[in-house]
C-alpha positions as CSV (number, residue, x, y, z in Angstrom):
1,X,90.5,88.3,83.1
2,X,89.8,88.2,86.7
3,X,90.8,91.4,88.5
4,X,90.6,93.0,91.9
5,X,88.9,96.1,90.8
6,X,85.8,96.7,88.9
7,X,86.4,97.9,85.3
8,X,84.2,98.2,82.3
9,X,85.5,94.7,81.1
10,X,85.1,93.1,84.2
11,X,81.7,94.5,85.8
12,X,80.5,91.5,87.8
13,X,81.6,90.5,91.4
14,X,82.7,86.8,91.4
15,X,83.8,87.0,95.3
16,X,84.5,89.4,97.9
17,X,87.3,91.2,96.2
18,X,87.4,89.5,92.6
19,X,85.6,91.0,89.4
20,X,85.3,89.3,86.1
21,X,83.6,89.2,82.8
22,X,79.9,88.2,82.2
23,X,81.3,85.0,80.6
24,X,83.5,84.2,83.9
25,X,80.4,85.3,85.9
26,X,78.3,82.7,84.1
27,X,80.7,80.0,84.4
28,X,81.1,80.3,88.1
29,X,77.5,80.6,88.5
30,X,77.3,77.2,86.7
31,X,79.9,75.6,88.7
32,X,77.8,76.4,91.9
33,X,74.6,75.4,90.3
34,X,75.3,72.5,88.0
35,X,76.3,69.6,90.7
36,X,73.6,70.5,93.5
37,X,70.8,70.2,90.7
38,X,72.1,67.3,89.1
39,X,72.1,65.4,92.6
40,X,68.7,66.7,93.5
41,X,67.6,65.5,90.1
42,X,69.1,61.8,90.6
43,X,68.0,61.5,94.0
44,X,64.6,62.7,93.6
45,X,64.9,66.0,95.6
46,X,67.2,64.8,98.5
47,X,69.7,67.4,99.3
48,X,73.1,67.1,101.0
49,X,74.7,69.8,102.9
50,X,77.6,70.3,100.4
51,X,74.7,70.7,97.7
52,X,73.0,73.4,99.7
53,X,76.5,75.2,100.5
54,X,76.9,75.3,96.6
55,X,73.3,76.9,96.0
56,X,73.9,79.5,98.9
57,X,77.0,80.6,96.8
58,X,75.1,80.6,93.8
59,X,72.5,83.0,95.4
60,X,75.5,85.3,96.8
61,X,76.5,85.4,93.2
62,X,73.2,86.6,91.8
63,X,72.4,88.8,94.8
64,X,75.8,90.7,94.7
65,X,76.2,90.9,91.0
66,X,76.0,94.7,90.9
67,X,77.2,95.7,94.3
């Protein structure tokens, strides 16, 4: 139930002009965190720029959750 406006049902910022439910927020966060963390685990800590970008996207979601 993604919308362009914040409502009681969609309180979480998913991207610049997109808001969603708690479930959508957690799914988006998981999408950004899962691949880089699995890659780091398999490569014993090595990180690629694409993994770094996904982690930065996850950080943005966390920092801007309530703004």
